[in-house]
C-alpha positions in Angstrom: -7.0 -6.5 6.0 -5.7 -5.4 2.6 -3.4 -2.9 1.1 -6.3 -0.8 -0.4 -4.6 2.2 -2.0 -1.1 3.2 -3.0 0.3 6.5 -4.3 4.0 5.9 -5.1 4.8 8.4 -7.9 3.7 12.0 -7.8 4.3 14.6 -10.5 7.6 16.3 -9.7 9.1 15.4 -6.3 7.3 12.6 -4.5 6.0 14.4 -1.5 2.4 12.9 -1.4 3.3 9.2 -1.2 1.2 6.9 0.9 -0.1 3.4 1.5 -3.7 2.9 2.8 -4.8 -0.2 4.6 -8.4 -1.2 5.0 -10.0 -3.6 7.6 -12.4 -5.9 5.8 -13.1 -7.9 8.9 -16.2 -7.8 11.1 -14.0 -6.9 14.2 -11.4 -4.2 15.0 -7.7 -5.3 14.6 -4.8 -4.3 16.7 -1.8 -3.7 14.4 0.9 -4.4 17.0 3.5 -6.7 15.5 2.5 -6.0 11.9 4.7 -4.2 9.4 5.0 -3.1 5.8 8.0 -4.4 3.8 8.9 -2.4 0.7 10.4 -4.7 -1.9 13.0 -3.7 -4.5 11.9 -5.0 -7.8 15.4 -5.4 -9.2 16.7 -7.8 -6.5 13.7 -8.8 -4.3 15.3 -7.3 -1.2 13.5 -5.3 1.4 14.6 -1.7 1.1 12.4 -0.3 3.9 10.3 -1.7 6.6 7.7 0.3 8.6 6.1 -0.9 11.8 2.4 -0.5 12.1 0.6 0.6 15.3 -2.9 1.4 16.6 -6.2 -0.2 15.9 -8.3 -0.3 12.7 -12.0 -0.3 13.3 -14.4 -2.5 11.4 -14.4 -1.1 7.8 -11.8 1.4 8.9 -8.7 2.7 7.3 -5.1 3.7 8.3 -2.8 5.7 6.1 1.0 5.4 6.2 2.6 8.3 4.4 4.3 11.6 3.9 3.5 14.4 6.4 2.0 16.3 3.4 -0.8 13.7 2.9 -4.3 14.2 4.4 -5.6 11.7 7.0 -2.1 10.2 7.7 -2.2 7.9 10.7 1.5 6.9 10.6 4.0 9.3 9.1 7.1 8.4 7.1 10.3 9.6 8.8 11.2 11.6 5.7 8.9 13.7 3.6 9.7 12.7 0.1 10.9 9.8 -2.1 10.1 7.0 0.4 8.4 4.6 -2.0 10.3 3.4 -5.1 8.6 4.0 -8.4 8.6 0.5 -9.7 8.7 -2.1 -10.7 8.6 -2.8 -6.9 6.2 -4.3 -4.3 4.9 -4.0 -0.8 4.1 -6.8 1.6 2.0 -6.5 4.8 3.5 -9.0 7.2 2.5 -10.3 10.6 4.8 -10.8 13.6 5.5 -14.4 12.5 6.6 -13.4 9.0 3.4 -14.4 7.3 2.4 -12.2 4.4 -1.1 -11.0 4.9 -1.4 -9.0 1.7 0.9 -8.0 -1.1 1.1 -5.8 -4.2 3.5 -5.6 -7.1 3.4 -2.6 -9.4 5.1 -1.7 -12.6 6.3 -5.2 -13.4 6.8 -8.6 -12.0 8.6 -8.5 -8.6 10.1 -11.6 -6.9 8.7 -12.0 -3.4 5.8 -9.6 -3.8 2.4 -9.4 -5.5 -0.6 -11.6 -6.0 -1.5 -13.2 -9.3 -0.6 -11.1 -12.3 1.4 -7.9 -11.5 -0.3 -4.6 -11.7 0.3 -3.0 -15.1 -1.4 0.4 -14.2 1.5 2.9 -13.8 1.0 5.8 -11.4 2.8 8.5 -13.5 0.0 11.0 -13.4 -1.6 12.7 -10.4 -3.4 9.7 -9.1 -3.1 6.6 -7.0 -3.9 2.9 -7.5 -6.8 1.5 -5.5 -8.9 -1.5 -5.1 -12.3 -1.6 -6.9 -14.5 -1.7 -4.8 -12.7 -0.9 -1.6 -11.4 -4.1 0.1 -11.9 -6.4 -3.0 -9.3 -9.1 -2.9 -9.3 -11.8 -5.6 -5.6 -12.5 -5.0 -4.9 -11.0 -8.4 -3.4 -7.5 -8.4 -4.2 -6.9 -12.0 -7.9 -7.6 -11.4 -8.2 -5.8 -8.1 -6.6 -2.4 -8.8 -7.2 0.6 -11.1 -5.8 4.1 -11.4 -8.0 6.4 -9.3 -8.2 9.8 -7.7 -6.2 9.9 -4.5 -8.4 9.8 -1.4 -6.2 8.6 1.5 -8.0 7.2 4.5 -11.5 7.3 2.9 -13.8 5.2 0.7 -13.0 5.4 -3.0 -15.8 3.2 -4.5 
C-alpha cells in the first residue's frame, strides 16, 4: 500500500484537504491497526495521528479527508486546516510501529519521506500524486507530480 495522492494546501481556507491510499497488492487489506502520522517539519514530532479502518480491495483506494471532499472514506474530525502546509510529512504506520510508506513535502523532514524530498509545492488548485498510480521507487521526488485532484480514483 502507498500514500498515493495528497492535497494539503487549497486556495483560501484549506477545506478540501485529503490523503489517498492505494492498495498495490494482489489481495484485499484490512486496515485495522494502521494509522497515519502527520509529521511537523520544524521539529519531527507527530502533530496528528489518524487511525485507519475498513478494507481496501485489490487496486482499491481509501480517502481520508475533509467532509467537503468527494469519495471520502474516513472523515477528518474538523473540516479545515488539518494538514500542515509544509515542509512536513506523513507516515503510514502499522500496529507494530513499522513505517509502510512515507512522504515529505515542501522540504526535508526528519523522520518522514523516502529518498529526496518532494519539491513540488501544492499552492495552486491541485494535489500531488504518484505517476502512475501506485508507483513507488522509494524516492518521493521521482514518484510524485502536481496533478488535478481526483480523490479515491485513478489519476494516471
